[in-house]
N, C-alpha and C positions, 0 to 999 in steps of 0.2 A: 876195614871196607867192612861195609855189608855183602854176603850170600842168599842168594832167594832159593838155590838150589843144591848148595852144602853146607855143613855146617866147622868149622875148628875149631879144635880145643885144645891147651896144652897142656898135660901133667905135666906131677912133677920128676925133677930127673932129663931135660930135653926130651920131653916121648909128647908129639902129634902129633891127635887124631880127625884125621879128617873125614867123614860120612857125607854118603853120598845122599841126598837127602831126594826120595821125591817116592817115599815106596809105595804109593798110587797107580803111579808106573813101576814095579817091580826097579826102579833107581835106575831106568836108561838114560842113555845122556837125551836131550831137546842140544842146541844150537845155545847158547846158555849156558846150562848145566858143563859144557866140552870146553870152555870160557871159562870157567870160575876154578874149573880144576882144574885145568891149564896152567893160570896167573899162580894158583893158591897152590902146585907143586913149585911153580917158579919160583917167587915167594918164600918158600920154603928151602929150598937150594942155600937160599941165599941173609937165611938168619942161622947166625952163628949158634945162638942157644940153642938148637932143633942136634936131637940128636941120632933120630929114627924119628919116622914117617907112616906110619897104620892108616892102610883105604878100609873103610868098610864099610858096609850101604846101613839105611836108615827101615828097620819092620822085620817079619818073618818070612815074609817070600821069599826075599834073594838078597842076592851080593848086585849085583846090577845086574837089568836081562840084557845092555848093552845100546846102541843106538835105539834112539825108538822111532820105529821104522813109522807109526800111524804118524808125526808128526812130519819125517818126511817131502809128502807129498808123491808124484808124480816125477819120479827119479827123470826118464827118460823124458819130461819132457827140459831137463836139464842140458841137454844135448854133453856128447864126449869130454868136454872141455870146463863141463860145469863141473859134471860126477867127479872127474878126477881133482877139481880144486876143490869140491866138499869129502873125497875120495881124503886128499891129504889134510884137509883140517882136523880130520877126530886121528890120522896118524903122527902129527904134529904132538897131540898130546901123548899119543905111548911115548916119542920123541923124547919128549920133556923128562917127563917118566923113568925114561932109561937112563938116561943125558945123569941121574942124581946122580950129588956120592956118598946121603945116609941109606942106612940100611932103610927097605922100607916090607 
């Protein structure tokens, strides 16, 4: 599966390296990157050949600046339900990472 905002590299001895790859935006997350990250972590968790996952960021400026606030638009326009849904999508990524049974 191709990714636009992350790269996956399998190293010897069961090591997988996941790189957040938006260095021009300090590896900040947009909706597509967030989904790619969640899917890649979930796929990694199901891969018996992977013994450890390393998450890193491309470029020299930052590992990750977090959510890309420039791409979020006006959160007040979402209303309470819309904002909660947005927050849960972010939370879901961290839940997926936390559920990993291999070292990271």
